[in-house]
N, C-alpha and C positions, 0 to 999 in steps of 0.2 A: 206344320203347326201354325195356327192362327192365334196371334197374341195381340192384346191391346198394345198399340205403339208405345204408350207410356211405360208399360212393363218391359217391353223389349229394350227401350232406352235405358231403363234401370239396370237390366241384366248386362247389356253390352253398350255402354255409353259412348265408346270410341268406334263403334261400327264393327268391331271384331270382339270375340270372346277371349279375354286374357285369362289363361288358366295357370295358377301357381302350382308347380310340380316339385315335390320333395324327393330328391334322389337318395336321401338318407335312409329311406325305408325300402329295402329291396323287395319286399312283398308287393309293393304298389308301383314302383317305378325304378328304372335302371337305364343304363346307357348301352346302346347297341355296340358290340365290340367292333363291328366292321364300319358302320357309318358314323358312329358317335352320336346318333340322334337319340333323344329320350324316348322310351317306350314303356309299356306295362299297363296294368289294369287302370290306373288313374288317367293315363294318357288316352286309353280307349274310351273311357267315360267322358273325358273332356271333348274328344272329337265327336262323339255321338250327341252330346248336348249342343255343341255348336251347329251341327247339322240340323238338329231339331229346331233350333232358333232361326236357321237360315242365314247364318253369318260365318265369317272366316274364324279360324282359330289361331291364337298366338300363345305359345307356351313360354311361361316365365319360370325358369328353372333355378332351383336352389339346392344346396347340399345338406341343409338341416331343416327340421320341422319348424324350429323357431323362426328362421328367416322366411319360410313359406307362409306361416301364420301372419307375420308382421306385414308381408306384402299385401295380403287381403285386408287386414285390419286398417292399413293406411291407404287402401284403394289403389295400390299399384297393380293389382290384379282384381279380376271380377269374381272369380270363384277359386276354391282351393279344395284340397283333400286332407282332412285332419282327423286325429283322434278327438272324440268329443270330450271336452273338459270345461268345467265351470269358469276357470280363469280365462280361457280363450272365448268363452261364451259372452263375455262382457261386451265384445265388439263384433263378434261373428254370429250370424244366424245359421245354425246347423240343420241339416236334414236328419232323418233317422239314419242309423248305421246301415252301410251296405255290405261291410265285411267285418268279421270278428277275428282278432289276432291275439295270440297268446304272448304274454310277457313272462320271461323266465330269468332265473339266476344261474350264473356260471361261477364255478370255484375251481381250485386246483384239486388234483386227485387226492393229495394228502391232507386236504382241509378237513377239520373236524365237523364242519357243517354237513348235515345229512338231509335237512328238510327246510322248506321255505320259512317255517316258523322260527327257525334258529337264527335267521339273519339279523333281525332287529335287536341286537344286543350291544351294550356299551363296549367300545373298543373296536367294533367292526367298521370297516370303511367300504362303502358301496359306490362303485363308479357307474355313472349313467350319462347318456348324451345330453348335453346342455339344451334346455328348452323342449326336450322331447316329452311325449305324453307320460313316459315312465318317470322322467324328472319331476313333472308336475304332481303326479300321483304319489311318488315316494316322499316328496317334500311335505305333502299333507299327512301321510300315514306313518312315516318312520319317526319313532319317539326316542330311540336310544343310540342307534348307529349314526355314523357320520356319512354324509353324502359328498362325493367328489364328482365334479362335472368334467367330462371329456368334451373336446371341442364339437364333436358330432357323434351320432350313434355308431357309424361305421368305425370310429376310432376308439370305441369303448374298451375292447379287448386289448388293443395296443397299450392304452393308458393303464389298464389293469395289470399288465405284465411289467411295464416299465417302472411303475411306482409301487410294485409289490403290494397291491391292494387285496382286500379279502374277498370281495364279491363283485361280479360284473352283472349289470341288469340291462335287459333290452329285449328286442324281438327274438323269439326262440330260434327262428331260421337263421338269423344273422349270427347268433351265438353258436349254433350248431356248426355252421360253416367255418367259423373262426376256430372252433375246437378241433376241427379236422386238420387245420393248418399248423396247430401248435400242440405238441405232445404234452400229456400230463394235465389235461383239463377235463372237466365233466360238468354236466348240467344237473341241478337239483331236480328231483322228480316233480311233475306237475307244473303248475303255473302260479305266479303270485298276483296276476291280474289278467283281465281280458280287455283288450283295446276295442272300443267301438269306433270303427273307422267310418267317417261320414264325409259328405260334401258340405261346403259352407260358402257364404257370401257376406259382404259387409252388411251389418244391420241397417246402415243408412240407406240401403237400396229399397227398403220397404217390405211390408208383409206380403204383398201380392207377388213380388219377385221371388221371395223366399218360398212361397207356396208352389210356384212353378218348378223350382229346383227340387223341392221335396217330392212333388208328384213324379218328376223325372226319375229320381232314385228308386222310388217304389216300383215304377214301371220296369226299370232295368233289372231289378231283382225278380219281379214276377214273370218276366218273359224269358228268363234264363241268361240274359246278357252277362251279368256279373259272373255267374257260374262258368259260362263259356270262356270268359276272359281269364279267369283263374286257371282253367285247364289249358288254354292256349299258351299261356306264359309259363306253364309248368310249376305253378305255385302250390306247395304242399303246406299243410298245417294251418291254413286260413279257411274259414267257412263263410258262406253267404249268410248275412244276418237275416233274421226272420222279418217278414213284412210288417208294416205298421198296422197296429190294431185299428179297426174301424172306430171312428168317434161316435 
């Protein structure tokens, strides 16, 4: 890939591409049980983008979405993988989504709650991972229930159980896995939101750098790279986002 040197400098000013990886979302990244190295769809995309730029890759790994976003916003990393959200968009330039992920609610078997619409009621306490896309969304949308923030998305169900809360909110796959570990839990039918998972970079890097990243994501969707990565890592319940409509 031939790039204007100024654009390449904007994308990888330290000579390597520093990619912020959030291990708090198991659909996109996780740790290899044998080697301990991070892997997953986001790592595959980061590696492919570094190769396209012709630079090395440095993974900057975090355990929560909030920390991962902060690293890119503060330019401690050059790119990251985030749910699109207007709060984050103040400092980060997003591509179009590459993956769509469902957000779901989990309750106890004996809970009177039967539908997503029942959750936002006075007296209900919803636990969500601090700084996650679900936290940002529910903070805007919930009018009556109380939001309780767990330290990270993977600790949501643990917090839900320990504090005897009413509802746990998060990635459907994470909640399903936790429900299998603990008896007496169930997911409410359907979803309360769809996460648009995208790549992003600091807005300060300029519109040309953002355009290069945006074009890369569209290419990765169109060529089947994203679909292949989801299949390779055994990811269920996430779908490839549609391509960007021509302008």
